[in-house]
Every structure is written in structure tokens, then in C-alpha cells.
C-alpha positions as CSV (number, residue, x, y, z in Angstrom):
1,M,-12.9,19.4,-23.1
2,T,-11.9,22.8,-21.8
3,D,-15.5,24.1,-22.2
4,K,-16.6,21.3,-19.9
5,Q,-13.9,22.2,-17.4
6,L,-15.0,25.8,-17.5
7,E,-18.7,24.8,-17.0
8,H,-17.6,22.7,-14.0
9,I,-15.7,25.6,-12.5
10,L,-18.5,28.1,-13.0
11,T,-20.9,25.6,-11.3
12,L,-18.5,25.3,-8.4
13,R,-18.4,29.0,-8.0
14,K,-22.1,29.3,-8.3
15,N,-22.5,26.6,-5.6
16,G,-20.1,28.5,-3.2
17,Q,-17.2,26.2,-3.6
18,L,-14.9,29.2,-4.2
19,E,-11.6,27.7,-3.2
20,E,-12.0,24.7,-5.5
21,A,-13.3,26.9,-8.3
22,N,-10.3,29.2,-8.0
23,Q,-7.8,26.3,-7.9
24,C,-9.3,24.8,-11.0
25,M,-9.4,28.1,-12.8
26,V,-5.8,28.9,-12.0
27,A,-4.8,25.5,-13.4
28,L,-6.9,26.2,-16.6
29,V,-5.3,29.6,-17.1
30,K,-1.8,27.9,-16.7
31,E,-2.8,25.6,-19.5
32,H,-4.2,28.3,-21.7
33,P,-2.6,31.7,-20.7
34,Q,-3.6,33.3,-24.0
35,N,-7.3,32.7,-23.5
36,A,-8.8,36.1,-22.5
37,Y,-12.1,34.6,-21.3
38,Y,-10.3,32.2,-18.9
39,Q,-8.2,35.1,-17.6
40,F,-11.4,37.0,-16.9
41,Q,-13.0,34.1,-15.1
42,C,-9.8,33.5,-13.1
43,A,-9.9,37.1,-12.0
44,W,-13.5,36.7,-11.0
45,T,-12.7,33.6,-8.9
46,F,-10.0,35.6,-7.0
47,D,-12.5,38.5,-6.5
48,S,-15.1,36.0,-5.1
49,L,-12.5,34.9,-2.5
50,G,-11.8,38.5,-1.5
51,Q,-8.3,38.2,-3.0
52,E,-8.5,41.4,-5.0
53,K,-4.8,41.9,-5.5
54,E,-4.5,38.5,-7.1
55,A,-7.4,39.3,-9.4
56,V,-5.9,42.5,-10.9
57,P,-3.3,40.9,-13.2
58,H,-5.9,38.5,-14.6
59,Y,-8.3,41.3,-15.4
60,E,-5.5,43.3,-17.0
61,E,-4.4,40.3,-19.1
62,A,-8.0,39.5,-20.2
63,I,-8.5,43.1,-21.3
64,K,-5.1,43.2,-23.1
65,L,-5.8,39.9,-24.9
66,G,-9.2,41.0,-26.1
67,L,-12.8,40.1,-25.1
68,E,-16.2,40.2,-26.7
69,P,-17.9,43.5,-25.9
70,E,-20.5,42.0,-23.5
71,V,-17.6,40.4,-21.5
72,L,-15.2,43.4,-21.8
73,V,-17.6,45.7,-20.1
74,D,-17.7,43.3,-17.1
75,A,-13.9,43.0,-17.1
76,Y,-13.7,46.8,-17.0
77,L,-16.2,46.8,-14.1
78,G,-14.3,44.1,-12.3
79,L,-10.9,45.7,-12.7
80,G,-12.1,49.2,-11.9
81,S,-14.0,48.0,-8.8
82,T,-11.1,45.9,-7.7
83,Y,-8.7,48.9,-8.0
84,R,-11.2,50.9,-6.0
85,T,-11.5,48.4,-3.2
86,I,-7.7,48.2,-2.8
87,G,-7.4,51.9,-2.6
88,Q,-5.9,52.5,-6.1
89,Y,-8.5,55.2,-6.9
90,E,-6.7,56.9,-9.8
91,Q,-6.3,53.6,-11.6
92,A,-10.0,52.8,-10.9
93,K,-11.0,56.2,-12.3
94,R,-8.9,55.7,-15.5
95,I,-10.5,52.2,-16.1
96,F,-14.0,53.5,-15.5
97,E,-13.5,56.5,-17.8
98,Q,-12.2,54.1,-20.5
99,A,-15.2,51.9,-20.0
100,I,-17.6,54.8,-20.1
101,Q,-16.0,56.0,-23.3
102,E,-16.3,52.6,-24.9
103,F,-19.7,51.7,-23.4
104,P,-21.6,55.0,-22.9
105,K,-24.9,53.2,-22.2
106,A,-23.4,51.0,-19.5
107,E,-25.1,52.9,-16.6
108,H,-23.9,50.4,-13.9
109,I,-20.3,51.4,-14.7
110,K,-21.2,55.1,-14.0
111,V,-22.4,54.1,-10.5
112,F,-19.0,52.6,-9.7
113,Y,-17.3,55.6,-11.3
114,A,-19.3,57.9,-9.0
115,M,-18.1,55.9,-6.0
116,T,-14.5,56.2,-7.2
117,L,-14.9,60.0,-7.6
118,Y,-16.2,60.1,-4.1
119,N,-13.1,58.3,-2.9
120,L,-10.9,60.8,-4.7
121,G,-12.7,63.7,-3.0
122,E,-14.4,64.8,-6.2
123,H,-17.8,64.9,-4.4
124,A,-19.6,67.3,-6.7
125,K,-18.7,65.3,-9.8
126,S,-19.6,62.1,-8.0
127,M,-23.0,63.4,-7.1
128,E,-23.6,64.8,-10.6
129,T,-22.7,61.5,-12.1
130,L,-24.9,59.6,-9.8
131,L,-27.9,61.9,-10.1
132,N,-27.8,61.9,-13.9
133,T,-27.4,58.1,-13.9
134,I,-30.5,57.8,-11.7
135,L,-32.4,60.1,-14.1
136,R,-31.5,58.0,-17.1
137,T,-32.3,54.7,-15.4
138,T,-35.3,55.0,-13.1
139,N,-38.9,54.7,-13.8
140,H,-39.9,55.9,-10.3
141,Q,-42.8,58.4,-10.8
142,G,-41.6,60.9,-8.2
143,I,-38.2,61.1,-9.7
144,Q,-39.7,61.4,-13.2
145,D,-42.0,64.2,-11.9
146,Y,-38.9,66.2,-10.7
147,K,-36.6,65.1,-13.4
148,K,-36.0,68.7,-14.7
149,A,-35.2,70.1,-11.3
150,I,-32.9,67.2,-10.4
151,H,-31.0,67.6,-13.6
152,Y,-30.8,71.3,-13.2
153,Y,-29.4,71.0,-9.7
154,S,-27.1,68.0,-10.4
155,D,-24.1,70.3,-11.2
156,K,-25.0,73.1,-8.8
157,L,-25.1,71.3,-5.5
158,D,-22.9,73.9,-3.8
159,Q,-24.8,76.9,-5.2
160,T,-27.4,78.8,-3.1
161,W,-30.0,81.4,-4.3
162,L,-30.4,84.2,-1.8
């Protein structure tokens, strides 16, 4: 029964009926507070409504309760990104670093991590992270042609050679 409820809620969210999806998801979480996946989906419905502060405790609970790896990586992204958007940059950095440690191949996390580093004023590390992520993920021929140079300069952006 609950799986049908969740399917209905996800369809509502997909169809842009965000308020209704959120209300239904909040009710489902109240019925099943120990269900990590429901907590994750509840956080997502709050995020969809632009209610980031309300999303945070649900992301945190979902992670604490335990999620499958393919969902956990998205929960880390959601929580870190939410922290970043509400100006809690240090918390965002901590979550992204944890996510990168657990999921080193999750390149999309590194992009959000780079944005967080930028917000913290760590511009050099932000650019290095972003440039190296681009090098690992792009097939663009021009970037591939200059891969060695881009990598070399990625951590020397403030250096000049006179």
C-alpha cells in the first residue's frame, strides 16, 4: 500500500503538484518515521518547494537511518546543496567531503563542492576541483587536446612565469 502511495506522490511531484506532493509525503513520513527512503523523498519535496530549511532535518534523518548507496549519494548532494543555498557553507563543505570520500567517482558532487569552496572564499581550491572534474568528465576534443596543460595549471592559477 505504501509503495502505491509513494508512486502517487512521486507522480504528483513530477507533474508539478508540489504542495500536494509535499503534504502527502509529510503524512507518509509521520506514519513511517524510520523509513530512510521516505525521509529522503520528503526532503526532496521540501526542496522542490524552495523550503530548504524544512528539507534539512529530513535529509539528515534519511542519512542517519541508512540508505542504499545509489540513493545515499543523492541524499548527500541534496543535504550539501541545501546547506549551501541557506548559507551554511561549512556544513555543506563537510557533507560534500564526506560524500566524496564515500563516492570518489561521483563527479557531480565535486561540482557542488567547488561551488561551496567558492562561497567560502577558497577560490584556488574551488577552481582546481572544478578544472580537474572537467578533465575527468569531458569528451570535448579541445579540452582533451590541452588536458596536460589544464591539469598542470589547475593548482597554479596565481603563479606567473616571468
